N, C-alpha and C positions, 0 to 999 in steps of 0.2 A: 308778835304777841308779848310785849313786855308786861308790866304790872297789869295793864288793862286787857291783856291777852288778845291783842290783835293778831290775826293769823299771819299777816305779812306787813308789819308796820315799819315806818321809817326806813324805806328800802335803801336810800343812799347811805344813811348812817350805818345800817347793817353791813353794807358792802365795805365801808371803811373798817368796821370792826373785823369783818371776815378777812379783809386784806391784811390787817394788822396781825391777826392770828396766824395767817399763812406765813407772813414774814418771820414771825417769831419761831414758827415751827421749822422753818428752813434754816434760821440763823442760830438756834440754840439746840443744845442736846435734847434728846427725847425725854419726855416726862418720866418721873420716877416710876419704877416698875410697879409700884403699889398705888398708883394714882390713875383712875379712869379718865379718858378724854372723850368728850361727848360734843357732837356738832349738831346744832338744832336751830329751829325757827326762833326768832327773838320772842321771849316770853315763856318758852317751854323749859327754860333753865331754872324756873322757880323751884326752890327746895321743897315746897309743899307737895310736889308731885312725887317725891322719892324720900319720904320721911324715914322709913325703916332702913333704907340704904345708908342715909346719913347717920342714923343711930348706930349702925353696925360698923360703918367705916367713916368716922369723922374726918372732914377735910381730905376726902379721897376722890374728888372729881374736879376736873378742869373743864369748863364749858365755853365753847365758842359758838357764836350765832351767825346765821346767814339771812339774807333778805328773801330769797326764794330758792327752791331746790335746783334750779338751773345754775344759780351762782354756786351752790354747794357742790354740784357735780363738777363744775369747772375747777374749783379750788382743790378738790380731792385728786382730780386728774393731774393737776399741776404740782402735786407733791405734799399737800397737807394730809397727815395721816392720823385721824382720830381712831379710837377703838370702836365707837358707836356713832352712827349718824341717823338722821330722822327725815328721810325724803318721803314723798307720797307715792302711792301705789303705781300711778301711771309712769313713774320714772324708774322703777325697780329694774325692769328688763334692760334699760339703758345702762345702769350701773353694772349690772351683771355681765352684759355683753363686753364691757371694757375690762372685765376681770378684777373688779374692785372689791367684790364681796366674798365672804365665806359662809357656808350654810350654818344655820342656827339649829341646834338639837332641841326639838320640842319636848323631849323627855326631861329637859332641865328647866323648862318653863312651868312653874307651879300651877298657874291658872290658865294654861293653854286650853283646856277643855271648857273654860268659862268664856272664851272669846266666841262671839256669835259665829255660827257656821258660815254665814254669808261672807265674812271677812277671813275666817280661818281657811276657807276653801278657794280663795282667789287663785286663779290659774298661774299667774306669773310669779307667785311667791313659793310655789312648790319646788323643792329640791330633791325629793325622793327619800325613801327610807326614814321617814319620821323627821325629816329636816325641812327647813324653809329658808327663804332668802330674806324675808321680812316678818317681824312680829307686829301685827296691827295694833295700834294703840288709840288713835283718835279718828273721828270722822265728822263731817259737817256739810253744810250747804252753802252754795253761792247763789245769790238772787239779786233782785232789784229792791233796794231800800229807798222808800220815797216819803216825802212829807205829805201827809194826808190833808193838811190845810192848804197846801199850795198846788197839789195835783189832785183834782177832784175826780173821784171814781174812774180811775184809768182802766182801760181794758187790761185784764191780767195777762200781759204778754211782754216778752223781752223787747218788743217794738217800742216800748216807752223810751228806751235809750237811743232810739232813732227818730224821736219826735222833734221836728224842727221848731215847734213853738217854745221849746225849752233850751234852745241853742245857748251854749255858754254857761248853762246852769246844771250840767250833768257831768259825771265822772265815771270812768270804767277802769277795770283792773289791768295793770300792765303785766300780763303773763300769758304765755301762749296757750296754757291749758284752761284759760277762762274766757276772755273776750273773743278770740277766734272760734272757740267751740260754739259760742252763742251765735256768732255770725253764720256759722255753718248750719246750725239748726234753722235759722230764719231763711237761709238760702235753699233749704231742702236737701242739704248734703250731709252724708254721714261724716261727722268730724273725725272719726277714728281711722278712716281708710278712704282716701279720696284720689280721684284721677287728677291729672294736670288741669283738665278743663274745670273740674269741680273746685280745685284750688283757686283758679282764677275767679270763679263765682264768689267764693268767700272773700277774696281780695276786694272785689267790687263792693261787696256789702260793707266791708271795713272802711273802704274809701268814702262810702256814703255817710258813715257815722263820724269820721274824723273831724270835719269842721263843726260838728255840734258839741264836741266835748270840751269841757273846761280843762280836764287833765286825764292822762293815763297814769295811774299810780298804784302802789301797794302800801302807801302810807295811810292806813285806816284812821289814825288819829286825826290827821288833817281833814279827811273826808267827813268824819263825824262832826268835827268842829264846824265845817262848812254847811253841813246839813242842819245842825243846830241853829246856826245864825240865819239860815235861809239863803245863803249865797249859792248853795246847791239845792235843787229840789228833788233830785234822784241820783242814785249811784249804784253801781254793782259793788256789793259787799259780801261779807260772810256773816254767819249767825251772830257773832260776838258784837258786831256794830249795832244790830237791832236791839240786843239785850242792853247794851250800854246806854243807848239813847232813850229807850223806854224807861230805864231807871232814872234818867234825868228829867223825865216828863216831857220829852220832845215828841210831838205827834207824828210818829212814823209807822209804816207798815212794811213788813218783809214779805214781798209779793210771792204768790204761788203761780208763776207763769203757766199758761196753757201748754206751752212747749216743754215745760218741765224745769224745775230747779236743777242746778248741777249738784251732785253729791260727790265728795272726795273722801278718801281714806289715806291716812299716813301711818308710819310705824318705824320700828327700829331695825336697822341693818347693821351687821357686824363687818367691819372692814377686813379684807384678806390678811393684812399684816398687823391685826390687832395684837397689842402686847399684854393686855390685861383682860383675858377672856373670862376668868372666873368673876372678876368684878363686874364685867359687862352683864353676865347672867344675873348677878345679884341686883344690878340696877334695873334691868328689864322686869324682874320679878317684883321689885318694889313699885315700879310704875303700873303694874297690872293689878295691884291691890284695889279693892273696892273703894277705899277712902280717896285714893288718887283720882279714880274715874269720877267719883261723886263730886269732887271739887271742880273738875273739868266741866261737868254738866251744869251744876248749880251756879257757878260764878261766871261762866263764859258762854253757855248755851251750845257748846259743842257736844257731840256724842262720844262716849267712851266705847271701846271695843268689847267690853265684857258685860255679860248679863248681870253679874253681881253688882257692878257699879250702878246700873239702872235700877236694880231691885232696892238699892239703898236710898233712892230719891223718891219722895212722895209723888203719887200719880198726878195730883193737881199741879205740882211744879213742872212736871214733864209737859202737861197740857199747856201751861202758860208759855213754855219755851218752844212749843210746837214740835216736840220730839216724841216719837212713838217709843214704846218700851222694847220694840224689836225693830232694828233698822231695816229689816227686809220689807216691812210694811211701807216705809218711806221710799225705798228703792223701786217699788212698783209704780210710783208716779213721778220719779225724778230720772235724770240722766246721770249715770255713774261715770265718773271720769277715769277711764282706763287708758292703756297705752295707745298712743297715736302713731300709726305707721309712718306718716309723713311729718313727724315732729320737727325735724331739722328744716325741711322745706317750708313748713308753716311758720316757724320762728323767723326765718330769713324774710319771708314775705311780710309778716307782721311788722318787723322793724322797718322795712321799706315803706310800708303804708304810713306808719307813724311819722316817718321823716318827710312825708308828702309825695312819695313815689307811687 
C-alpha cells in the first residue's frame, strides 16, 4: 500500500526493499536508542497515520516495508529486529510460537477500549493479565473486482475466477491466506483445519484454476491498470482497488460472493527484543487516534479498528464504501481469515500448484 494504499503492492520491489533492510540491519550497528524501528506493509509507512507521534518525536522512526507477512516472518526469524511489526491476525500465533513477541500492556494503550470488541477479544491475541500479543489497527475485505461492462451480470460467486470463458483475462492473489482459502470454500472444505484428503481436494481446485489465470500477484497497481485497460476482466483484490478504480471512473464492482467475502484484520506486535518500548507505545497510541483511522477509511476503503474512527466518517461515505459502522455486522456474512492449522502444508502445496505440479 504505497501512496495509493495497496494492501500488498509491488511484491518483488518490496522483497528487494525488505532484503536491503535486512542486510543493513545485520551489517550495521543497531539504530539509535531513541529511534523506533517499524516493519510494515508498503504504504502503511505514511506519516499521516502517526501525526502526533511525529510532532512529539521528530525524525524518531525508521520504517522498513515487506511484501506480505510471510516475507516479514521469514526476515524477522533470519535476524532482522524491528521494535514493532504489522502482521495480520492469522499469523500472530505463528510469530508467538517462534518466541518472537513480547506482550503489550493494554493499560498503556489510550484507546484500547475504543477498539471494537470483535477485534479486542480475538482469541490468539490474548496474553493474559491485561496484556495482548497484537493491537488490532486495520481490517478489510478480499473479493472479486470485475468490469461490469465486460462481465455481464455474473453469478455472485467466487466461481467467476474459475470461468473458462475468461481464460487469460483474470488474476488472483499470490498468498496462501487468500486464493487457497477460496479454493477450499468452493471445494466444500474448512480452510482453517483440513485433513490430508481435503488438502488434496483444495489442490485439485487450484490446479483447475491455474491455466485460466493471467497472473498470481500481490501487485495491485498492475492489477488495477490491467482492469482499467480491459486486459483483465476480473481479479481477486482488496477494498482499496475498488475505491481507486471507481474514483477513476472505471466501471467495476466489488462482488459480494454467496460463499462470502474474506475479511482480514491486522495490527501491531512488539518484538521480544524491542529496544524502544516507550516509543513503541507512543507510536501505537498515535495510530489509534480517530484522525488516523478516518484517513484509512476515507482514502483507501479499509476499516479502522476503533469506533471513534468510524464515528468521524459521515454515514453516507461509509455506505459508498460498503463499510458498516460496526465490523461485527459485516463478519456475519463474510469469512474471517483466522489461523490455518495446516498453513505450512498449504503453502507448500500452493507453490507446487503454481509451478505446474
